FIKOLZA-1660 file (N, C-alpha, C; in steps of 0.1 Angstrom, whole numbers, plus 5000, padded with zeros to 4 digits):
% residues 145
   i   px   py   pz ch aa at
   1 5789 5846 0467  A  X  N
   1 5780 5842 0478  A  X CA
   1 5786 5830 0486  A  X  C
   2 5787 5831 0499  A  X  N
   2 5792 5821 0507  A  X CA
   2 5782 5809 0508  A  X  C
   3 5787 5797 0505  A  X  N
   3 5778 5786 0506  A  X CA
   3 5779 5779 0519  A  X  C
   4 5768 5774 0524  A  X  N
   4 5769 5767 0537  A  X CA
   4 5776 5754 0535  A  X  C
   5 5786 5750 0544  A  X  N
   5 5793 5738 0542  A  X CA
   5 5784 5726 0543  A  X  C
   6 5787 5715 0535  A  X  N
   6 5780 5703 0536  A  X CA
   6 5788 5694 0545  A  X  C
   7 5781 5689 0555  A  X  N
   7 5788 5680 0565  A  X CA
   7 5787 5665 0559  A  X  C
   8 5797 5657 0564  A  X  N
   8 5797 5644 0559  A  X CA
   8 5785 5636 0563  A  X  C
   9 5780 5628 0554  A  X  N
   9 5768 5620 0556  A  X CA
   9 5768 5612 0569  A  X  C
  10 5780 5607 0573  A  X  N
  10 5781 5599 0585  A  X CA
  10 5777 5606 0597  A  X  C
  11 5777 5619 0597  A  X  N
  11 5773 5627 0609  A  X CA
  11 5759 5630 0609  A  X  C
  12 5751 5627 0599  A  X  N
  12 5737 5632 0599  A  X CA
  12 5728 5625 0609  A  X  C
  13 5733 5614 0615  A  X  N
  13 5724 5607 0625  A  X CA
  13 5727 5613 0639  A  X  C
  14 5736 5621 0641  A  X  N
  14 5740 5627 0654  A  X CA
  14 5731 5639 0657  A  X  C
  15 5728 5640 0670  A  X  N
  15 5720 5651 0675  A  X CA
  15 5728 5658 0686  A  X  C
  16 5722 5668 0691  A  X  N
  16 5729 5676 0702  A  X CA
  16 5732 5666 0714  A  X  C
  17 5742 5669 0721  A  X  N
  17 5746 5661 0732  A  X CA
  17 5736 5663 0743  A  X  C
  18 5732 5652 0750  A  X  N
  18 5723 5652 0761  A  X CA
  18 5729 5661 0772  A  X  C
  19 5742 5660 0774  A  X  N
  19 5749 5668 0785  A  X CA
  19 5747 5682 0781  A  X  C
  20 5749 5686 0769  A  X  N
  20 5748 5700 0765  A  X CA
  20 5734 5705 0767  A  X  C
  21 5724 5697 0763  A  X  N
  21 5710 5700 0765  A  X CA
  21 5707 5703 0780  A  X  C
  22 5712 5694 0788  A  X  N
  22 5709 5695 0803  A  X CA
  22 5716 5708 0808  A  X  C
  23 5727 5711 0803  A  X  N
  23 5734 5723 0808  A  X CA
  23 5726 5735 0804  A  X  C
  24 5722 5736 0792  A  X  N
  24 5714 5747 0787  A  X CA
  24 5701 5748 0796  A  X  C
  25 5694 5737 0798  A  X  N
  25 5682 5737 0807  A  X CA
  25 5685 5742 0821  A  X  C
  26 5696 5737 0826  A  X  N
  26 5700 5741 0840  A  X CA
  26 5702 5757 0841  A  X  C
  27 5709 5762 0831  A  X  N
  27 5711 5777 0831  A  X CA
  27 5697 5784 0829  A  X  C
  28 5689 5779 0820  A  X  N
  28 5676 5785 0817  A  X CA
  28 5667 5785 0830  A  X  C
  29 5668 5775 0838  A  X  N
  29 5659 5774 0849  A  X CA
  29 5666 5776 0863  A  X  C
  30 5678 5782 0862  A  X  N
  30 5686 5785 0874  A  X CA
  30 5687 5772 0883  A  X  C
  31 5689 5761 0877  A  X  N
  31 5690 5748 0884  A  X CA
  31 5705 5745 0887  A  X  C
  32 5707 5735 0895  A  X  N
  32 5721 5730 0898  A  X CA
  32 5724 5721 0886  A  X  C
  33 5735 5723 0880  A  X  N
  33 5739 5715 0868  A  X CA
  33 5747 5703 0872  A  X  C
  34 5741 5691 0871  A  X  N
  34 5748 5679 0875  A  X CA
  34 5752 5672 0862  A  X  C
  35 5750 5678 0850  A  X  N
  35 5754 5671 0838  A  X CA
  35 5768 5674 0834  A  X  C
  36 5774 5684 0838  A  X  N
  36 5787 5688 0833  A  X CA
  36 5796 5693 0845  A  X  C
  37 5809 5693 0843  A  X  N
  37 5818 5697 0853  A  X CA
  37 5819 5712 0855  A  X  C
  38 5809 5718 0862  A  X  N
  38 5809 5732 0865  A  X CA
  38 5811 5734 0880  A  X  C
  39 5823 5734 0885  A  X  N
  39 5825 5735 0900  A  X CA
  39 5819 5748 0905  A  X  C
  40 5814 5747 0917  A  X  N
  40 5808 5759 0924  A  X CA
  40 5818 5764 0935  A  X  C
  41 5831 5761 0933  A  X  N
  41 5841 5765 0942  A  X CA
  41 5853 5770 0935  A  X  C
  42 5861 5779 0941  A  X  N
  42 5873 5784 0933  A  X CA
  42 5883 5773 0932  A  X  C
  43 5892 5776 0922  A  X  N
  43 5903 5767 0920  A  X CA
  43 5913 5768 0932  A  X  C
  44 5919 5757 0936  A  X  N
  44 5929 5758 0947  A  X CA
  44 5940 5768 0944  A  X  C
  45 5945 5775 0954  A  X  N
  45 5955 5785 0953  A  X CA
  45 5968 5779 0946  A  X  C
  46 5972 5767 0949  A  X  N
  46 5984 5761 0943  A  X CA
  46 5982 5759 0928  A  X  C
  47 5970 5757 0923  A  X  N
  47 5967 5756 0909  A  X CA
  47 5968 5770 0902  A  X  C
  48 5963 5780 0909  A  X  N
  48 5964 5794 0904  A  X CA
  48 5978 5798 0903  A  X  C
  49 5986 5795 0914  A  X  N
  49 6000 5799 0914  A  X CA
  49 6008 5792 0903  A  X  C
  50 6005 5779 0900  A  X  N
  50 6012 5772 0890  A  X CA
  50 6008 5778 0876  A  X  C
  51 5996 5782 0874  A  X  N
  51 5992 5788 0862  A  X CA
  51 6000 5801 0860  A  X  C
  52 6000 5810 0870  A  X  N
  52 6007 5822 0869  A  X CA
  52 6022 5820 0866  A  X  C
  53 6028 5810 0873  A  X  N
  53 6042 5807 0871  A  X CA
  53 6045 5803 0857  A  X  C
  54 6036 5795 0851  A  X  N
  54 6037 5790 0837  A  X CA
  54 6036 5802 0828  A  X  C
  55 6027 5811 0830  A  X  N
  55 6026 5823 0822  A  X CA
  55 6038 5832 0823  A  X  C
  56 6043 5834 0835  A  X  N
  56 6055 5842 0837  A  X CA
  56 6067 5836 0831  A  X  C
  57 6068 5823 0830  A  X  N
  57 6079 5816 0825  A  X CA
  57 6078 5814 0810  A  X  C
  58 6068 5820 0804  A  X  N
  58 6066 5819 0789  A  X CA
  58 6064 5805 0784  A  X  C
  59 6057 5797 0793  A  X  N
  59 6053 5783 0788  A  X CA
  59 6041 5785 0780  A  X  C
  60 6043 5789 0767  A  X  N
  60 6031 5792 0759  A  X CA
  60 6032 5786 0745  A  X  C
  61 6039 5775 0744  A  X  N
  61 6040 5768 0731  A  X CA
  61 6031 5756 0731  A  X  C
  62 6028 5751 0720  A  X  N
  62 6020 5738 0719  A  X CA
  62 6028 5727 0727  A  X  C
  63 6021 5719 0734  A  X  N
  63 6027 5708 0741  A  X CA
  63 6030 5697 0731  A  X  C
  64 6039 5688 0734  A  X  N
  64 6041 5676 0726  A  X CA
  64 6028 5669 0724  A  X  C
  65 6025 5664 0712  A  X  N
  65 6012 5659 0709  A  X CA
  65 6008 5649 0719  A  X  C
  66 6016 5640 0724  A  X  N
  66 6012 5630 0734  A  X CA
  66 6013 5634 0748  A  X  C
  67 6017 5647 0751  A  X  N
  67 6017 5652 0765  A  X CA
  67 6030 5655 0770  A  X  C
  68 6031 5665 0779  A  X  N
  68 6043 5669 0785  A  X CA
  68 6050 5657 0792  A  X  C
  69 6063 5655 0790  A  X  N
  69 6070 5644 0796  A  X CA
  69 6069 5643 0811  A  X  C
  70 6069 5654 0818  A  X  N
  70 6067 5654 0833  A  X CA
  70 6054 5649 0837  A  X  C
  71 6043 5653 0830  A  X  N
  71 6030 5648 0833  A  X CA
  71 6029 5633 0830  A  X  C
  72 6034 5629 0818  A  X  N
  72 6034 5614 0815  A  X CA
  72 6041 5606 0825  A  X  C
  73 6052 5611 0830  A  X  N
  73 6060 5604 0840  A  X CA
  73 6052 5603 0853  A  X  C
  74 6046 5614 0857  A  X  N
  74 6038 5614 0869  A  X CA
  74 6026 5604 0868  A  X  C
  75 6020 5604 0856  A  X  N
  75 6009 5594 0854  A  X CA
  75 6014 5580 0855  A  X  C
  76 6025 5577 0849  A  X  N
  76 6031 5563 0849  A  X CA
  76 6035 5560 0864  A  X  C
  77 6040 5569 0871  A  X  N
  77 6044 5567 0885  A  X CA
  77 6031 5564 0894  A  X  C
  78 6021 5571 0891  A  X  N
  78 6008 5569 0899  A  X CA
  78 6002 5556 0896  A  X  C
  79 6002 5552 0883  A  X  N
  79 5997 5539 0879  A  X CA
  79 6005 5528 0886  A  X  C
  80 6018 5530 0886  A  X  N
  80 6027 5520 0893  A  X CA
  80 6024 5519 0908  A  X  C
  81 6022 5530 0914  A  X  N
  81 6019 5530 0929  A  X CA
  81 6005 5523 0932  A  X  C
  82 5995 5527 0924  A  X  N
  82 5982 5523 0927  A  X CA
  82 5978 5509 0922  A  X  C
  83 5984 5505 0910  A  X  N
  83 5980 5493 0904  A  X CA
  83 5992 5483 0903  A  X  C
  84 6004 5487 0907  A  X  N
  84 6015 5477 0906  A  X CA
  84 6019 5474 0892  A  X  C
  85 6017 5483 0883  A  X  N
  85 6021 5481 0869  A  X CA
  85 6033 5489 0866  A  X  C
  86 6041 5484 0857  A  X  N
  86 6053 5491 0853  A  X CA
  86 6050 5497 0839  A  X  C
  87 6047 5510 0839  A  X  N
  87 6043 5517 0827  A  X CA
  87 6054 5526 0822  A  X  C
  88 6057 5525 0809  A  X  N
  88 6067 5533 0802  A  X CA
  88 6061 5546 0798  A  X  C
  89 6064 5557 0804  A  X  N
  89 6057 5570 0801  A  X CA
  89 6060 5574 0786  A  X  C
  90 6071 5570 0781  A  X  N
  90 6075 5574 0767  A  X CA
  90 6067 5566 0756  A  X  C
  91 6063 5554 0759  A  X  N
  91 6057 5545 0749  A  X CA
  91 6042 5541 0753  A  X  C
  92 6038 5543 0765  A  X  N
  92 6025 5537 0770  A  X CA
  92 6016 5548 0776  A  X  C
  93 6020 5560 0776  A  X  N
  93 6011 5571 0782  A  X CA
  93 6009 5582 0772  A  X  C
  94 5996 5585 0769  A  X  N
  94 5993 5596 0760  A  X CA
  94 5983 5605 0768  A  X  C
  95 5985 5618 0768  A  X  N
  95 5976 5627 0774  A  X CA
  95 5967 5633 0764  A  X  C
  96 5954 5634 0767  A  X  N
  96 5945 5640 0757  A  X CA
  96 5938 5652 0764  A  X  C
  97 5930 5659 0757  A  X  N
  97 5922 5671 0762  A  X CA
  97 5912 5666 0772  A  X  C
  98 5907 5654 0771  A  X  N
  98 5897 5649 0780  A  X CA
  98 5893 5635 0776  A  X  C
  99 5883 5629 0783  A  X  N
  99 5879 5615 0780  A  X CA
  99 5873 5614 0766  A  X  C
 100 5865 5624 0762  A  X  N
 100 5859 5624 0749  A  X CA
 100 5869 5622 0738  A  X  C
 101 5879 5630 0738  A  X  N
 101 5890 5629 0728  A  X CA
 101 5897 5616 0729  A  X  C
 102 5900 5612 0741  A  X  N
 102 5907 5599 0743  A  X CA
 102 5899 5587 0737  A  X  C
 103 5886 5587 0740  A  X  N
 103 5877 5577 0735  A  X CA
 103 5877 5577 0719  A  X  C
 104 5875 5588 0713  A  X  N
 104 5875 5589 0699  A  X CA
 104 5888 5585 0693  A  X  C
 105 5899 5589 0698  A  X  N
 105 5912 5586 0693  A  X CA
 105 5914 5571 0694  A  X  C
 106 5910 5565 0705  A  X  N
 106 5911 5550 0707  A  X CA
 106 5903 5543 0697  A  X  C
 107 5891 5547 0695  A  X  N
 107 5882 5540 0685  A  X CA
 107 5888 5540 0671  A  X  C
 108 5893 5552 0667  A  X  N
 108 5898 5554 0654  A  X CA
 108 5911 5546 0652  A  X  C
 109 5919 5545 0663  A  X  N
 109 5932 5538 0662  A  X CA
 109 5930 5522 0662  A  X  C
 110 5920 5517 0669  A  X  N
 110 5919 5503 0670  A  X CA
 110 5908 5496 0664  A  X  C
 111 5897 5503 0660  A  X  N
 111 5885 5497 0654  A  X CA
 111 5885 5498 0639  A  X  C
 112 5884 5487 0632  A  X  N
 112 5882 5487 0618  A  X CA
 112 5868 5488 0614  A  X  C
 113 5864 5494 0602  A  X  N
 113 5850 5493 0598  A  X CA
 113 5845 5479 0598  A  X  C
 114 5833 5477 0604  A  X  N
 114 5827 5464 0604  A  X CA
 114 5831 5456 0617  A  X  C
 115 5841 5460 0625  A  X  N
 115 5844 5454 0638  A  X CA
 115 5832 5455 0647  A  X  C
 116 5829 5446 0655  A  X  N
 116 5819 5447 0665  A  X CA
 116 5824 5453 0678  A  X  C
 117 5816 5463 0683  A  X  N
 117 5820 5469 0696  A  X CA
 117 5808 5467 0705  A  X  C
 118 5811 5461 0717  A  X  N
 118 5801 5459 0727  A  X CA
 118 5799 5471 0735  A  X  C
 119 5786 5476 0737  A  X  N
 119 5783 5488 0745  A  X CA
 119 5774 5483 0756  A  X  C
 120 5778 5485 0768  A  X  N
 120 5770 5481 0779  A  X CA
 120 5760 5492 0782  A  X  C
 121 5747 5489 0784  A  X  N
 121 5737 5499 0787  A  X CA
 121 5734 5499 0802  A  X  C
 122 5733 5510 0809  A  X  N
 122 5734 5523 0804  A  X CA
 122 5749 5527 0801  A  X  C
 123 5751 5537 0792  A  X  N
 123 5764 5540 0787  A  X CA
 123 5766 5555 0786  A  X  C
 124 5778 5559 0786  A  X  N
 124 5782 5573 0784  A  X CA
 124 5778 5577 0770  A  X  C
 125 5771 5588 0768  A  X  N
 125 5765 5591 0755  A  X CA
 125 5775 5591 0743  A  X  C
 126 5788 5594 0745  A  X  N
 126 5797 5595 0734  A  X CA
 126 5801 5581 0729  A  X  C
 127 5799 5570 0736  A  X  N
 127 5803 5557 0731  A  X CA
 127 5797 5554 0717  A  X  C
 128 5784 5557 0716  A  X  N
 128 5778 5553 0703  A  X CA
 128 5783 5561 0691  A  X  C
 129 5783 5574 0692  A  X  N
 129 5788 5582 0680  A  X CA
 129 5803 5579 0678  A  X  C
 130 5811 5576 0688  A  X  N
 130 5825 5573 0686  A  X CA
 130 5827 5560 0678  A  X  C
 131 5819 5550 0683  A  X  N
 131 5820 5537 0676  A  X CA
 131 5814 5538 0662  A  X  C
 132 5803 5546 0660  A  X  N
 132 5798 5547 0647  A  X CA
 132 5807 5554 0637  A  X  C
 133 5814 5565 0642  A  X  N
 133 5824 5572 0634  A  X CA
 133 5835 5563 0630  A  X  C
 134 5839 5553 0638  A  X  N
 134 5849 5544 0634  A  X CA
 134 5845 5533 0625  A  X  C
 135 5832 5532 0622  A  X  N
 135 5827 5522 0613  A  X CA
 135 5823 5509 0620  A  X  C
 136 5822 5509 0633  A  X  N
 136 5820 5497 0640  A  X CA
 136 5805 5493 0639  A  X  C
 137 5802 5481 0641  A  X  N
 137 5789 5476 0643  A  X CA
 137 5787 5475 0658  A  X  C
 138 5776 5481 0663  A  X  N
 138 5774 5482 0677  A  X CA
 138 5765 5470 0682  A  X  C
 139 5769 5464 0693  A  X  N
 139 5762 5454 0700  A  X CA
 139 5759 5458 0714  A  X  C
 140 5746 5460 0717  A  X  N
 140 5742 5465 0730  A  X CA
 140 5739 5454 0739  A  X  C
 141 5744 5455 0752  A  X  N
 141 5742 5446 0762  A  X CA
 141 5736 5454 0774  A  X  C
 142 5724 5451 0778  A  X  N
 142 5718 5458 0789  A  X CA
 142 5722 5451 0802  A  X  C
 143 5727 5460 0811  A  X  N
 143 5731 5455 0825  A  X CA
 143 5719 5455 0834  A  X  C
 144 5717 5444 0841  A  X  N
 144 5706 5443 0850  A  X CA
 144 5712 5442 0864  A  X  C
 145 5706 5448 0874  A  X  N
 145 5711 5448 0887  A  X CA
 145 5703 5443 0898  A  X  C
% end
């Protein structure tokens, strides 16, 4: 008999994402979804062509863990142009699947259990679970405008 897996106790305080809940409600009520990135327009033709070219060129292997060198170089160049910073794409640029993964990886890499993390309210909903998973003590600061 297959047993249901037991999840780590540290995850027991987490609930469904508010973004996911809003997405479900938007679909249920045929509403416009402002909670998540669901564009209501087609992808640009140049993006579609690039995808087809990559498929036809058999670009189908896992990327380097920290991101394709061409993309990292382009990011470093853009940071240089926009912010005047000299960024080394080999040592100072990492590409992730998205902001959620980047935030979690950053917290796990730099925050030790017991470190204090300041969270400004209002905040993106993943800041709290990311900080909690890293073992941080959260300090909330409410922004007033």
